[in-house]
C-alpha positions as a printed Julia matrix, in Angstrom:
264×3 Matrix{Float64}:
   0.0    0.0     0.0
   1.36   3.38   -0.93
   2.31   5.68    1.85
  -0.34   8.3     2.69
   0.75  11.94    2.4
  -0.83  15.38    2.46
   0.1   16.04   -1.21
  -2.76  16.05   -3.79
  -3.22  12.87   -5.76
  -1.71  13.34   -9.22
  -0.81   9.85  -10.27
  -1.59   9.26  -13.93
  -2.65  12.9   -14.53
  -0.81  14.97  -17.12
   1.03  17.91  -15.8
  -0.86  21.08  -16.84
   0.56  24.55  -17.34
   1.17  26.49  -14.22
  -1.22  29.45  -13.64
   0.28  32.88  -14.15
  -1.15  35.96  -12.52
  -0.95  39.13  -14.62
  -0.73  42.37  -12.71
  -2.06  45.48  -14.54
   0.03  48.6   -14.44
  -1.39  51.96  -13.38
  -1.4   53.14  -17.01
  -3.36  50.07  -18.12
  -5.95  50.64  -15.4
  -6.33  54.25  -16.56
  -6.84  53.12  -20.16
  -9.56  50.68  -19.07
 -11.27  53.4   -17.01
 -11.16  55.77  -19.99
 -12.74  53.16  -22.29
 -15.54  52.56  -19.77
 -16.15  56.31  -19.44
 -16.39  56.74  -23.22
 -18.84  53.83  -23.52
 -21.0   55.29  -20.75
 -21.02  58.69  -22.47
 -22.17  57.11  -25.73
 -24.95  55.13  -24.08
 -26.35  57.84  -21.82
 -28.9   60.31  -23.29
 -27.88  63.96  -23.8
 -28.35  66.4   -20.98
 -31.58  68.34  -21.47
 -30.91  71.16  -19.07
 -31.6   74.54  -20.62
 -28.19  75.91  -19.71
 -26.28  72.65  -20.03
 -23.5   71.97  -22.46
 -25.47  69.19  -24.15
 -28.34  71.52  -25.04
 -25.98  74.24  -26.25
 -24.03  71.82  -28.42
 -27.24  70.46  -29.94
 -28.5   73.97  -30.66
 -25.2   74.95  -32.23
 -25.34  71.83  -34.41
 -28.85  72.78  -35.6
 -27.65  76.18  -36.75
 -24.63  74.7   -38.51
 -26.94  72.4   -40.45
 -29.18  75.33  -41.37
 -26.1   77.27  -42.5
 -24.93  74.39  -44.69
 -28.42  74.1   -46.19
 -28.52  77.84  -46.94
 -25.19  77.66  -48.74
 -26.28  74.57  -50.7
 -29.45  76.42  -51.68
 -27.28  79.33  -52.82
 -25.08  77.0   -54.89
 -28.12  75.44  -56.56
 -30.16  78.59  -57.16
 -27.61  81.4   -57.35
 -29.16  83.22  -54.36
 -30.18  82.64  -50.8
 -33.91  81.99  -50.34
 -36.1   85.03  -49.73
 -37.42  85.49  -46.21
 -40.85  84.73  -47.65
 -42.75  84.25  -50.89
 -45.51  86.88  -51.19
 -48.76  87.04  -53.13
 -49.63  89.8   -55.62
 -50.63  92.09  -52.76
 -47.3   91.55  -51.02
 -48.72  89.39  -48.25
 -46.31  86.68  -47.06
 -47.47  83.16  -47.98
 -44.52  80.8   -47.59
 -41.41  80.82  -45.39
 -37.74  80.34  -46.18
 -37.83  77.42  -43.74
 -40.11  75.55  -46.14
 -37.93  76.41  -49.16
 -34.92  74.97  -47.34
 -36.46  71.54  -46.69
 -34.89  69.74  -49.71
 -31.46  70.82  -48.49
 -32.12  69.41  -45.01
 -32.87  65.86  -46.21
 -36.59  66.66  -46.02
 -37.48  66.34  -49.7
 -40.49  64.15  -48.91
 -42.01  66.75  -46.6
 -41.27  69.46  -49.18
 -43.15  67.48  -51.84
 -46.18  67.24  -49.57
 -46.26  70.99  -49.0
 -48.61  72.85  -51.35
 -47.61  76.23  -52.71
 -51.06  76.8   -54.23
 -52.44  77.56  -50.78
 -51.08  79.63  -47.85
 -48.82  78.1   -45.22
 -51.86  77.65  -42.94
 -54.23  76.42  -45.64
 -56.39  73.31  -45.13
 -53.7   70.92  -46.38
 -50.52  72.65  -45.2
 -51.71  73.12  -41.63
 -51.78  69.34  -41.3
 -47.98  69.34  -41.7
 -47.34  71.59  -38.69
 -46.48  68.73  -36.34
 -43.93  67.34  -38.79
 -41.37  70.04  -38.17
 -37.82  69.23  -39.22
 -35.97  68.64  -35.93
 -33.25  71.05  -37.0
 -35.69  73.97  -36.56
 -36.28  73.38  -32.86
 -33.92  73.5   -29.87
 -35.09  70.76  -27.48
 -34.59  73.02  -24.47
 -36.75  75.79  -25.97
 -40.08  75.57  -24.16
 -41.72  77.23  -21.16
 -40.79  75.71  -17.82
 -43.05  72.95  -16.53
 -44.85  72.72  -19.88
 -44.64  70.04  -22.57
 -42.53  70.76  -25.62
 -44.56  72.0   -28.58
 -42.35  71.34  -31.57
 -44.51  73.25  -34.06
 -42.65  76.42  -33.16
 -39.27  77.36  -34.56
 -36.31  78.3   -32.39
 -34.47  79.99  -35.28
 -35.53  83.05  -37.26
 -34.2   85.46  -39.85
 -33.83  89.16  -39.09
 -35.82  90.87  -41.84
 -35.23  94.39  -43.13
 -33.78  96.3   -46.1
 -30.33  96.48  -44.48
 -30.14  92.85  -43.43
 -29.4   89.59  -45.25
 -33.17  89.1   -45.57
 -34.79  92.1   -47.34
 -38.18  90.36  -47.41
 -39.57  88.82  -50.59
 -36.33  89.64  -52.42
 -33.34  87.3   -52.48
 -29.71  88.3   -52.06
 -26.45  86.69  -53.08
 -23.2   86.37  -51.21
 -21.89  89.24  -53.34
 -24.51  91.48  -51.71
 -22.84  90.85  -48.36
 -20.12  93.46  -48.69
 -19.31  93.44  -44.99
 -17.19  90.57  -43.74
 -19.12  87.31  -43.87
 -17.74  86.46  -40.44
 -19.41  89.6   -39.08
 -22.8   89.31  -40.83
 -25.6   87.32  -39.23
 -28.0   85.15  -41.22
 -30.12  83.43  -38.56
 -30.56  84.09  -34.85
 -31.89  82.06  -31.96
 -35.14  82.99  -30.25
 -36.86  81.24  -27.37
 -40.65  80.8   -27.15
 -41.0   82.45  -30.54
 -44.69  81.64  -31.04
 -43.81  81.32  -34.75
 -44.86  78.07  -36.37
 -42.04  76.69  -38.48
 -43.98  77.07  -41.76
 -45.2   80.55  -40.89
 -43.67  83.31  -43.08
 -42.9   85.45  -40.06
 -39.53  86.19  -38.49
 -37.96  89.09  -36.56
 -37.64  92.74  -37.49
 -34.31  94.54  -37.29
 -35.81  96.85  -34.67
 -36.73  93.93  -32.41
 -33.34  92.29  -32.91
 -31.59  95.5   -31.86
 -33.34  95.35  -28.48
 -30.44  93.19  -27.35
 -29.97  89.59  -26.3
 -32.23  88.05  -23.64
 -33.88  91.41  -22.99
 -36.7   90.68  -20.49
 -38.55  93.86  -21.46
 -39.3   92.92  -25.08
 -38.96  90.01  -27.52
 -35.8   89.74  -29.55
 -32.72  87.55  -29.88
 -32.91  85.14  -26.96
 -32.29  81.6   -25.84
 -32.86  79.2   -22.94
 -29.08  78.94  -22.6
 -27.38  81.05  -19.98
 -25.68  84.37  -20.71
 -26.36  84.65  -24.45
 -27.74  83.16  -27.67
 -26.45  81.37  -30.75
 -26.3   83.11  -34.12
 -25.44  81.8   -37.59
 -22.97  83.89  -39.6
 -22.83  84.3   -43.37
 -19.66  82.21  -43.6
 -21.58  79.23  -42.14
 -20.03  79.4   -38.68
 -21.99  79.7   -35.43
 -21.16  82.16  -32.67
 -22.54  82.38  -29.13
 -23.15  86.08  -28.56
 -23.1   87.26  -24.96
 -25.92  89.31  -23.47
 -23.72  92.35  -22.85
 -22.78  92.86  -26.5
 -22.75  96.63  -27.27
 -25.74  97.87  -29.34
 -23.49  99.29  -32.06
 -21.72  95.95  -32.43
 -25.04  94.13  -32.69
 -26.23  96.51  -35.4
 -23.01  96.01  -37.34
 -23.56  92.24  -37.21
 -27.18  92.46  -38.35
 -26.53  94.64  -41.41
 -24.91  93.23  -44.52
 -23.38  96.33  -46.09
 -22.87  98.91  -43.35
 -19.12  99.13  -43.84
 -18.38  98.3   -40.2
 -15.55  96.04  -39.08
 -16.26  93.62  -36.26
 -13.44  91.49  -34.92
 -13.65  88.4   -32.73
 -12.42  90.48  -29.8
 -15.53  92.68  -30.15
 -17.92  89.77  -29.59
């Protein structure tokens, strides 16, 4: 009889590889933590706080897409769209936001829109709920109220001196001021303007300042300022304390003023 011992019984068993323990370095642990953080950021929904970075980034992205669509429209048609299409009496019937739909991957919605009736005609009014997402900032709605996406968060500033004279179209050559210092579209919160409605903002209202509590004008749900689209396609966050003369220079297309980045 074999002698009994405390060693494990291994007779007849092949010798297996010895286990090796691998110790991660500090750098490798940091890399793993970074990968986990990135995956969490991709899986979590965007922050919907009115003043949060997620909302501001989303709003900025909307305006960049609108800017790209405006320039593609210009390339295809030789001009920017007019602020509105008017009837024989000069009454606005259709908005630039509708004209821009094919350049925002919304050709199907554009085909459904009827230009033989006003924007709020019996057929067109049925399209109000189908707003292109790019026209609405998801943080733009009154507090403690559901979001009504029929209303646009982005408007043109209309007037003879601006990039939107009204029913007339302009070209980039008509923007004789620097394109970096000429605004095409501005942000406005709680606009009460349906996205198909041929109504925007007057130069007078825009010159009231940014986030002015006393009267409607350029405004946003984001803290300390509002986004604006420039004629070169870039987006700038303008602070509330921008001087009135600088704001006027930005809103006119041929005033001869010079506005540098340090002025904004």
